[in-house]
DRENPA-3360 file (N, C-alpha, C; in nm, 2 decimals, always signed):
BEGIN
1 = MLKKMVVI = -1.49/+2.84/+3.91/-1.51/+2.70/+3.91/-1.58/+2.65/+3.79 ~ -1.68/+2.72/+3.74/-1.75/+2.68/+3.62/-1.66/+2.69/+3.50 ~ -1.58/+2.79/+3.50/-1.48/+2.81/+3.39/-1.39/+2.69/+3.38 ~ -1.34/+2.65/+3.50/-1.25/+2.53/+3.50/-1.31/+2.41/+3.45 ~ -1.44/+2.39/+3.49/-1.51/+2.27/+3.44/-1.53/+2.27/+3.29 ~ -1.56/+2.39/+3.24/-1.58/+2.40/+3.09/-1.45/+2.36/+3.02 ~ -1.34/+2.41/+3.07/-1.21/+2.38/+3.01/-1.18/+2.23/+3.02 ~ -1.21/+2.17/+3.13/-1.19/+2.03/+3.15/-1.27/+1.95/+3.05;
9 = IFSISSIL = -1.40/+1.98/+3.04/-1.49/+1.91/+2.95/-1.45/+1.93/+2.81 ~ -1.40/+2.05/+2.77/-1.35/+2.08/+2.63/-1.23/+1.99/+2.60 ~ -1.14/+1.98/+2.70/-1.02/+1.91/+2.68/-1.05/+1.76/+2.66 ~ -1.14/+1.70/+2.75/-1.18/+1.56/+2.73/-1.24/+1.54/+2.60 ~ -1.33/+1.63/+2.56/-1.40/+1.62/+2.43/-1.30/+1.62/+2.31 ~ -1.20/+1.70/+2.32/-1.09/+1.71/+2.22/-1.02/+1.59/+2.21 ~ -0.98/+1.52/+2.32/-0.91/+1.40/+2.32/-0.99/+1.29/+2.26 ~ -1.12/+1.28/+2.30/-1.20/+1.18/+2.24/-1.22/+1.20/+2.09;
17 = FCQSANDE = -1.24/+1.32/+2.05/-1.25/+1.35/+1.91/-1.13/+1.30/+1.83 ~ -1.01/+1.34/+1.88/-0.89/+1.30/+1.81/-0.87/+1.15/+1.80 ~ -0.91/+1.08/+1.91/-0.91/+0.93/+1.90/-1.00/+0.88/+1.80 ~ -1.12/+0.93/+1.79/-1.22/+0.89/+1.70/-1.17/+0.92/+1.55 ~ -1.11/+1.04/+1.54/-1.06/+1.08/+1.40/-0.95/+0.99/+1.36 ~ -0.86/+0.95/+1.45/-0.74/+0.87/+1.41/-0.78/+0.73/+1.36 ~ -0.89/+0.67/+1.41/-0.93/+0.54/+1.36/-1.03/+0.54/+1.25 ~ -1.06/+0.66/+1.20/-1.15/+0.67/+1.08/-1.08/+0.62/+0.95;
25 = LVPVKQLI = -1.15/+0.54/+0.88/-1.09/+0.49/+0.75/-1.11/+0.60/+0.64 ~ -1.00/+0.63/+0.57/-1.00/+0.74/+0.47/-0.93/+0.69/+0.35 ~ -0.97/+0.72/+0.23/-0.90/+0.69/+0.11/-0.76/+0.76/+0.11 ~ -0.65/+0.68/+0.10/-0.52/+0.74/+0.11/-0.50/+0.86/+0.01 ~ -0.54/+0.84/-0.12/-0.52/+0.94/-0.22/-0.59/+1.07/-0.19 ~ -0.69/+1.06/-0.11/-0.76/+1.18/-0.07/-0.67/+1.28/+0.00 ~ -0.57/+1.23/+0.07/-0.48/+1.32/+0.15/-0.34/+1.32/+0.09 ~ -0.30/+1.21/+0.01/-0.17/+1.21/-0.05/-0.19/+1.18/-0.20;
33 = PDIVLDLR = -0.23/+1.28/-0.28/-0.27/+1.25/-0.42/-0.16/+1.19/-0.51 ~ -0.03/+1.21/-0.48/+0.07/+1.16/-0.56/+0.13/+1.03/-0.52 ~ +0.06/+0.96/-0.42/+0.11/+0.83/-0.37/+0.07/+0.73/-0.48 ~ +0.16/+0.63/-0.50/+0.14/+0.53/-0.60/+0.07/+0.41/-0.54 ~ -0.03/+0.36/-0.61/-0.11/+0.24/-0.56/-0.09/+0.12/-0.65 ~ -0.06/+0.01/-0.59/-0.05/-0.12/-0.66/-0.11/-0.22/-0.57 ~ -0.24/-0.21/-0.56/-0.31/-0.30/-0.47/-0.32/-0.44/-0.52 ~ -0.23/-0.53/-0.47/-0.21/-0.66/-0.52/-0.33/-0.75/-0.50;
41 = YNTENNFT = -0.41/-0.72/-0.39/-0.52/-0.81/-0.37/-0.64/-0.77/-0.45 ~ -0.63/-0.67/-0.53/-0.73/-0.63/-0.63/-0.69/-0.69/-0.77 ~ -0.59/-0.78/-0.77/-0.54/-0.85/-0.88/-0.52/-1.00/-0.85 ~ -0.48/-1.08/-0.94/-0.44/-1.22/-0.91/-0.29/-1.23/-0.88 ~ -0.22/-1.12/-0.89/-0.08/-1.12/-0.86/-0.05/-1.11/-0.71 ~ -0.08/-1.21/-0.64/-0.06/-1.22/-0.50/-0.05/-1.37/-0.46 ~ -0.02/-1.40/-0.33/+0.01/-1.54/-0.29/-0.11/-1.63/-0.30 ~ -0.23/-1.57/-0.30/-0.36/-1.65/-0.32/-0.39/-1.68/-0.46;
49 = NQKLYTTD = -0.33/-1.61/-0.55/-0.36/-1.62/-0.70/-0.51/-1.59/-0.72 ~ -0.57/-1.51/-0.64/-0.71/-1.47/-0.65/-0.73/-1.32/-0.64 ~ -0.83/-1.27/-0.70/-0.86/-1.13/-0.68/-0.95/-1.12/-0.56 ~ -0.91/-1.05/-0.45/-0.98/-1.05/-0.32/-1.05/-0.92/-0.30 ~ -1.02/-0.82/-0.37/-1.08/-0.69/-0.34/-1.17/-0.65/-0.46 ~ -1.26/-0.56/-0.44/-1.35/-0.51/-0.55/-1.32/-0.37/-0.58 ~ -1.21/-0.32/-0.53/-1.18/-0.18/-0.56/-1.03/-0.16/-0.57 ~ -0.98/-0.06/-0.64/-0.84/-0.03/-0.65/-0.81/+0.09/-0.56;
57 = EAYLSLGA = -0.89/+0.13/-0.47/-0.87/+0.24/-0.37/-0.82/+0.18/-0.24 ~ -0.71/+0.24/-0.20/-0.65/+0.20/-0.07/-0.70/+0.29/+0.04 ~ -0.75/+0.22/+0.15/-0.79/+0.29/+0.27/-0.70/+0.26/+0.39 ~ -0.69/+0.36/+0.47/-0.61/+0.35/+0.60/-0.67/+0.44/+0.71 ~ -0.64/+0.41/+0.83/-0.69/+0.50/+0.94/-0.62/+0.64/+0.92 ~ -0.69/+0.74/+0.96/-0.64/+0.87/+0.94/-0.51/+0.89/+1.02 ~ -0.50/+0.83/+1.13/-0.37/+0.84/+1.21/-0.25/+0.79/+1.13 ~ -0.27/+0.67/+1.06/-0.17/+0.61/+0.98/-0.14/+0.70/+0.86;
65 = INRLILAQ = -0.24/+0.76/+0.79/-0.22/+0.84/+0.68/-0.14/+0.96/+0.71 ~ -0.17/+1.02/+0.83/-0.09/+1.14/+0.87/+0.06/+1.11/+0.89 ~ +0.09/+0.99/+0.93/+0.23/+0.95/+0.94/+0.29/+0.93/+0.80 ~ +0.21/+0.87/+0.71/+0.26/+0.85/+0.57/+0.29/+0.99/+0.50 ~ +0.21/+1.09/+0.54/+0.23/+1.22/+0.48/+0.37/+1.27/+0.51 ~ +0.41/+1.25/+0.64/+0.55/+1.29/+0.68/+0.66/+1.21/+0.60 ~ +0.63/+1.08/+0.58/+0.73/+1.00/+0.50/+0.74/+1.05/+0.36 ~ +0.62/+1.07/+0.29/+0.62/+1.11/+0.15/+0.68/+1.24/+0.14;
73 = DSLRKITV = +0.66/+1.33/+0.23/+0.72/+1.47/+0.22/+0.87/+1.46/+0.23 ~ +0.92/+1.37/+0.31/+1.07/+1.36/+0.33/+1.13/+1.29/+0.20 ~ +1.06/+1.19/+0.15/+1.11/+1.12/+0.04/+1.12/+1.20/-0.09 ~ +1.02/+1.29/-0.10/+1.02/+1.38/-0.22/+1.14/+1.46/-0.23 ~ +1.20/+1.49/-0.12/+1.32/+1.58/-0.11/+1.45/+1.51/-0.14 ~ +1.45/+1.38/-0.15/+1.57/+1.30/-0.18/+1.59/+1.29/-0.33 ~ +1.68/+1.36/-0.38/+1.71/+1.36/-0.53/+1.84/+1.28/-0.56 ~ +1.91/+1.24/-0.46/+2.03/+1.16/-0.48/+2.03/+1.05/-0.37;
81 = HNEKTYPK = +2.04/+0.93/-0.41/+2.04/+0.82/-0.31/+2.12/+0.70/-0.37 ~ +2.22/+0.66/-0.29/+2.30/+0.54/-0.34/+2.36/+0.57/-0.47 ~ +2.41/+0.69/-0.49/+2.48/+0.73/-0.61/+2.39/+0.73/-0.74 ~ +2.26/+0.74/-0.72/+2.17/+0.75/-0.83/+2.09/+0.88/-0.81 ~ +2.05/+0.94/-0.92/+1.97/+1.06/-0.91/+1.82/+1.04/-0.93 ~ +1.74/+1.12/-0.86/+1.60/+1.11/-0.87/+1.55/+1.25/-0.89 ~ +1.53/+1.30/-1.01/+1.50/+1.44/-1.04/+1.37/+1.49/-0.97 ~ +1.27/+1.40/-0.95/+1.15/+1.44/-0.89/+1.14/+1.38/-0.74;
89 = GIGIKIYD = +1.25/+1.32/-0.70/+1.25/+1.26/-0.57/+1.20/+1.12/-0.57 ~ +1.18/+1.07/-0.45/+1.14/+0.93/-0.43/+1.00/+0.93/-0.36 ~ +0.92/+0.83/-0.39/+0.79/+0.83/-0.33/+0.75/+0.69/-0.28 ~ +0.63/+0.68/-0.23/+0.58/+0.56/-0.17/+0.48/+0.49/-0.27 ~ +0.50/+0.35/-0.27/+0.40/+0.27/-0.35/+0.33/+0.18/-0.24 ~ +0.20/+0.18/-0.24/+0.13/+0.10/-0.15/+0.08/-0.03/-0.21 ~ +0.11/-0.15/-0.15/+0.06/-0.27/-0.20/-0.07/-0.31/-0.13 ~ -0.08/-0.27/+0.00/-0.21/-0.30/+0.08/-0.22/-0.21/+0.20;
97 = GYRPRAVQ = -0.34/-0.18/+0.23/-0.37/-0.10/+0.35/-0.47/-0.17/+0.44 ~ -0.59/-0.10/+0.45/-0.70/-0.17/+0.53/-0.74/-0.29/+0.45 ~ -0.77/-0.40/+0.53/-0.81/-0.53/+0.47/-0.93/-0.58/+0.55 ~ -1.04/-0.61/+0.48/-1.16/-0.66/+0.55/-1.13/-0.79/+0.62 ~ -1.19/-0.81/+0.74/-1.16/-0.93/+0.82/-1.20/-1.06/+0.74 ~ -1.30/-1.05/+0.66/-1.34/-1.17/+0.59/-1.23/-1.22/+0.49 ~ -1.16/-1.12/+0.44/-1.04/-1.15/+0.35/-0.93/-1.22/+0.43 ~ -0.92/-1.17/+0.55/-0.82/-1.23/+0.64/-0.84/-1.38/+0.67;
105 = YLMFEIFP = -0.97/-1.41/+0.69/-1.01/-1.55/+0.71/-0.97/-1.64/+0.58 ~ -1.00/-1.58/+0.47/-0.96/-1.66/+0.34/-0.81/-1.67/+0.33 ~ -0.74/-1.57/+0.35/-0.59/-1.57/+0.34/-0.53/-1.68/+0.44 ~ -0.58/-1.68/+0.56/-0.53/-1.77/+0.66/-0.57/-1.92/+0.63 ~ -0.68/-1.93/+0.57/-0.72/-2.07/+0.52/-0.63/-2.12/+0.42 ~ -0.58/-2.03/+0.33/-0.49/-2.07/+0.22/-0.35/-2.09/+0.27 ~ -0.30/-2.00/+0.36/-0.17/-2.00/+0.41/-0.17/-1.98/+0.56 ~ -0.20/-2.08/+0.64/-0.21/-2.07/+0.79/-0.08/-2.06/+0.87;
113 = NPVYVADP = +0.00/-1.97/+0.83/+0.13/-1.94/+0.90/+0.12/-1.80/+0.96 ~ +0.10/-1.79/+1.09/+0.09/-1.66/+1.15/+0.21/-1.57/+1.15 ~ +0.33/-1.62/+1.11/+0.44/-1.54/+1.09/+0.42/-1.44/+0.97 ~ +0.35/-1.49/+0.87/+0.32/-1.41/+0.75/+0.18/-1.37/+0.73 ~ +0.08/-1.45/+0.78/-0.06/-1.41/+0.77/-0.12/-1.42/+0.91 ~ -0.16/-1.31/+0.96/-0.22/-1.30/+1.10/-0.34/-1.39/+1.11 ~ -0.35/-1.46/+1.23/-0.47/-1.54/+1.26/-0.59/-1.45/+1.27 ~ -0.69/-1.47/+1.18/-0.81/-1.38/+1.19/-0.89/-1.39/+1.32;
121 = ASGSIHNR = -0.87/-1.50/+1.40/-0.94/-1.51/+1.53/-0.90/-1.39/+1.61 ~ -0.77/-1.35/+1.61/-0.73/-1.23/+1.69/-0.72/-1.11/+1.60 ~ -0.72/-1.13/+1.47/-0.72/-1.02/+1.37/-0.59/-0.96/+1.34 ~ -0.58/-0.91/+1.22/-0.46/-0.84/+1.17/-0.47/-0.69/+1.20 ~ -0.35/-0.62/+1.21/-0.36/-0.48/+1.22/-0.41/-0.42/+1.09 ~ -0.40/-0.49/+0.98/-0.46/-0.45/+0.85/-0.61/-0.44/+0.87 ~ -0.67/-0.53/+0.94/-0.81/-0.53/+0.97/-0.86/-0.41/+1.05 ~ -0.76/-0.35/+1.11/-0.79/-0.23/+1.20/-0.76/-0.10/+1.12;
129 = GGAIDLSL = -0.71/-0.11/+1.00/-0.68/+0.01/+0.92/-0.54/+0.07/+0.96 ~ -0.46/+0.00/+1.04/-0.34/+0.06/+1.08/-0.21/+0.01/+1.02 ~ -0.22/-0.09/+0.93/-0.10/-0.15/+0.88/-0.09/-0.12/+0.73 ~ +0.03/-0.10/+0.68/+0.06/-0.06/+0.54/+0.17/-0.15/+0.49 ~ +0.14/-0.21/+0.37/+0.25/-0.28/+0.30/+0.29/-0.19/+0.18 ~ +0.42/-0.16/+0.17/+0.46/-0.06/+0.08/+0.61/-0.08/+0.03 ~ +0.64/+0.00/-0.07/+0.78/+0.00/-0.12/+0.81/+0.15/-0.16 ~ +0.92/+0.16/-0.23/+0.97/+0.29/-0.28/+0.97/+0.30/-0.43;
137 = VDLDTGEE = +0.94/+0.41/-0.49/+0.94/+0.43/-0.63/+1.02/+0.56/-0.67 ~ +1.07/+0.56/-0.79/+1.13/+0.68/-0.85/+1.01/+0.76/-0.90 ~ +0.99/+0.88/-0.85/+0.87/+0.96/-0.89/+0.88/+1.01/-1.03 ~ +1.00/+1.01/-1.08/+1.01/+1.06/-1.22/+0.97/+0.95/-1.32 ~ +1.01/+0.82/-1.30/+0.99/+0.71/-1.39/+0.87/+0.62/-1.35 ~ +0.84/+0.62/-1.22/+0.74/+0.53/-1.16/+0.80/+0.39/-1.13 ~ +0.93/+0.37/-1.16/+0.99/+0.24/-1.14/+1.02/+0.22/-0.99 ~ +1.00/+0.10/-0.94/+1.02/+0.06/-0.80/+1.18/+0.06/-0.78;
145 = LPMPTEFD = +1.22/+0.10/-0.66/+1.36/+0.08/-0.63/+1.37/-0.07/-0.59 ~ +1.48/-0.14/-0.64/+1.50/-0.28/-0.61/+1.50/-0.31/-0.46 ~ +1.43/-0.41/-0.42/+1.42/-0.45/-0.28/+1.46/-0.60/-0.27 ~ +1.47/-0.65/-0.15/+1.52/-0.79/-0.13/+1.44/-0.90/-0.20 ~ +1.31/-0.88/-0.20/+1.22/-0.98/-0.26/+1.10/-0.91/-0.32 ~ +1.02/-0.99/-0.39/+0.89/-0.95/-0.43/+0.80/-0.93/-0.31 ~ +0.70/-0.85/-0.32/+0.60/-0.84/-0.21/+0.53/-0.98/-0.19 ~ +0.51/-1.01/-0.06/+0.45/-1.13/-0.01/+0.54/-1.25/-0.04;
153 = HFGIEASH = +0.67/-1.23/-0.04/+0.76/-1.35/-0.04/+0.77/-1.40/+0.10 ~ +0.72/-1.52/+0.13/+0.72/-1.57/+0.26/+0.85/-1.66/+0.28 ~ +0.95/-1.60/+0.33/+1.08/-1.66/+0.35/+1.18/-1.57/+0.42 ~ +1.29/-1.63/+0.47/+1.39/-1.55/+0.54/+1.44/-1.44/+0.46 ~ +1.44/-1.45/+0.33/+1.50/-1.34/+0.24/+1.42/-1.21/+0.26 ~ +1.30/-1.22/+0.30/+1.22/-1.09/+0.32/+1.24/-1.02/+0.45 ~ +1.32/-1.09/+0.54/+1.34/-1.03/+0.67/+1.44/-0.91/+0.67 ~ +1.42/-0.82/+0.76/+1.51/-0.70/+0.77/+1.65/-0.75/+0.81;
161 = SYMNLPAE = +1.66/-0.86/+0.87/+1.79/-0.91/+0.92/+1.87/-0.99/+0.82 ~ +1.81/-1.02/+0.70/+1.87/-1.10/+0.60/+1.97/-1.01/+0.53 ~ +2.10/-1.05/+0.52/+2.20/-0.96/+0.47/+2.27/-1.01/+0.35 ~ +2.24/-1.13/+0.30/+2.31/-1.19/+0.18/+2.25/-1.13/+0.05 ~ +2.27/-1.00/+0.04/+2.21/-0.92/-0.07/+2.31/-0.82/-0.13 ~ +2.28/-0.77/-0.25/+2.37/-0.67/-0.31/+2.36/-0.54/-0.22 ~ +2.47/-0.46/-0.22/+2.47/-0.34/-0.14/+2.36/-0.24/-0.17 ~ +2.33/-0.23/-0.30/+2.22/-0.14/-0.35/+2.09/-0.18/-0.28;
169 = IIANRTLL = +2.06/-0.30/-0.28/+1.93/-0.35/-0.22/+1.92/-0.32/-0.07 ~ +2.03/-0.35/+0.00/+2.04/-0.32/+0.14/+2.02/-0.17/+0.17 ~ +2.08/-0.09/+0.08/+2.07/+0.05/+0.10/+1.92/+0.10/+0.08 ~ +1.85/+0.04/-0.02/+1.71/+0.07/-0.04/+1.62/+0.03/+0.07 ~ +1.65/-0.09/+0.12/+1.57/-0.14/+0.24/+1.59/-0.05/+0.36 ~ +1.72/-0.01/+0.38/+1.76/+0.07/+0.49/+1.69/+0.21/+0.48 ~ +1.69/+0.26/+0.36/+1.62/+0.39/+0.34/+1.47/+0.38/+0.38 ~ +1.41/+0.28/+0.33/+1.27/+0.26/+0.35/+1.24/+0.25/+0.50;
177 = RSIMTQVA = +1.32/+0.17/+0.57/+1.30/+0.15/+0.72/+1.33/+0.28/+0.80 ~ +1.43/+0.35/+0.76/+1.47/+0.47/+0.84/+1.36/+0.58/+0.82 ~ +1.31/+0.59/+0.70/+1.20/+0.69/+0.68/+1.08/+0.66/+0.75 ~ +1.04/+0.53/+0.74/+0.91/+0.49/+0.80/+0.92/+0.49/+0.95 ~ +1.03/+0.45/+1.01/+1.04/+0.44/+1.16/+1.08/+0.58/+1.22 ~ +1.19/+0.64/+1.16/+1.25/+0.76/+1.23/+1.17/+0.88/+1.19 ~ +1.13/+0.89/+1.07/+1.05/+1.01/+1.02/+0.90/+1.00/+1.05 ~ +0.85/+0.89/+1.00/+0.70/+0.87/+1.02/+0.66/+0.82/+1.15;
185 = GLVSYDSE = +0.75/+0.76/+1.22/+0.72/+0.70/+1.36/+0.64/+0.57/+1.35 ~ +0.65/+0.50/+1.24/+0.57/+0.38/+1.22/+0.66/+0.26/+1.28 ~ +0.60/+0.15/+1.30/+0.67/+0.03/+1.35/+0.69/-0.07/+1.24 ~ +0.81/-0.12/+1.23/+0.85/-0.22/+1.13/+0.82/-0.36/+1.18 ~ +0.82/-0.46/+1.09/+0.80/-0.60/+1.12/+0.91/-0.67/+1.06 ~ +0.99/-0.74/+1.15/+1.12/-0.80/+1.10/+1.10/-0.90/+0.99 ~ +1.00/-0.98/+0.98/+0.99/-1.08/+0.89/+0.95/-1.03/+0.75 ~ +0.90/-0.91/+0.74/+0.85/-0.86/+0.61/+0.91/-0.71/+0.59;
193 = WWHYHYAP = +1.00/-0.69/+0.49/+1.05/-0.56/+0.47/+0.95/-0.46/+0.43 ~ +0.84/-0.50/+0.38/+0.74/-0.41/+0.33/+0.63/-0.36/+0.43 ~ +0.63/-0.43/+0.55/+0.52/-0.41/+0.64/+0.55/-0.31/+0.75 ~ +0.46/-0.21/+0.77/+0.48/-0.11/+0.88/+0.34/-0.09/+0.94 ~ +0.34/-0.05/+1.07/+0.21/-0.01/+1.12/+0.21/+0.11/+1.22 ~ +0.10/+0.17/+1.23/+0.08/+0.28/+1.32/+0.05/+0.23/+1.46 ~ +0.14/+0.25/+1.56/+0.13/+0.18/+1.69/-0.01/+0.19/+1.76 ~ -0.07/+0.31/+1.76/-0.20/+0.32/+1.83/-0.31/+0.23/+1.77;
201 = STSFPLLD = -0.29/+0.19/+1.65/-0.40/+0.11/+1.58/-0.41/-0.03/+1.64 ~ -0.32/-0.08/+1.72/-0.34/-0.21/+1.77/-0.46/-0.22/+1.86 ~ -0.51/-0.10/+1.91/-0.63/-0.10/+1.99/-0.75/-0.05/+1.92 ~ -0.74/-0.03/+1.79/-0.86/+0.01/+1.70/-0.95/-0.11/+1.69 ~ -1.07/-0.09/+1.66/-1.16/-0.21/+1.64/-1.14/-0.29/+1.51 ~ -1.16/-0.42/+1.52/-1.15/-0.50/+1.40/-1.27/-0.47/+1.31 ~ -1.24/-0.45/+1.18/-1.35/-0.41/+1.09/-1.37/-0.51/+0.97 ~ -1.48/-0.51/+0.92/-1.51/-0.60/+0.80/-1.59/-0.52/+0.70;
209 = FQMK = -1.55/-0.39/+0.69/-1.61/-0.30/+0.59/-1.56/-0.34/+0.45 ~ -1.66/-0.37/+0.37/-1.63/-0.42/+0.23/-1.61/-0.30/+0.14 ~ -1.49/-0.28/+0.09/-1.46/-0.17/+0.00/-1.52/-0.18/-0.13 ~ -1.58/-0.07/-0.18/-1.64/-0.07/-0.31/-1.60/+0.05/-0.39;
% end
């Protein structure tokens, strides 16, 4: 009986530890060194025209990063896509990951449209460390693969369902979505081709950790 109790306690402790580990914020490059970062909110090249971050380091929950590892590993193996060659494969470029809740309030004040900017009262999945804004790059040249719009384009053209586009761009968007959803198991957001999230993170706590 004692042995069974020990096994049960160990199993419960393991589950709790895994849950705790999955919501821990971790620098993405710590686990994926060759991932490309282009943190737009650490520049003025974003819809607010302001620099909102004080660091160029991207953070995400460990659970989300583990899913990105699967995506990056699969993309590296793609050397031919849409009749183009990629000698070193394709990789991920991150525009945004974890976002402090205070920044969310500022964003919503500037653009109070919850289709594109989550209401900070309920919080964004970015504020929980579980959402990633990203694109694809040629790992040999560092150039981005053409996508339907620029990052943070707030309009129908950014939707996954928008089809009035060149075949090459549709193929690139489709590749991104298939890798992120089918390989990495992330969830897409129809209004923004760049936005994906780690499903369990919807229950993670809202954070206002200021990145330095």
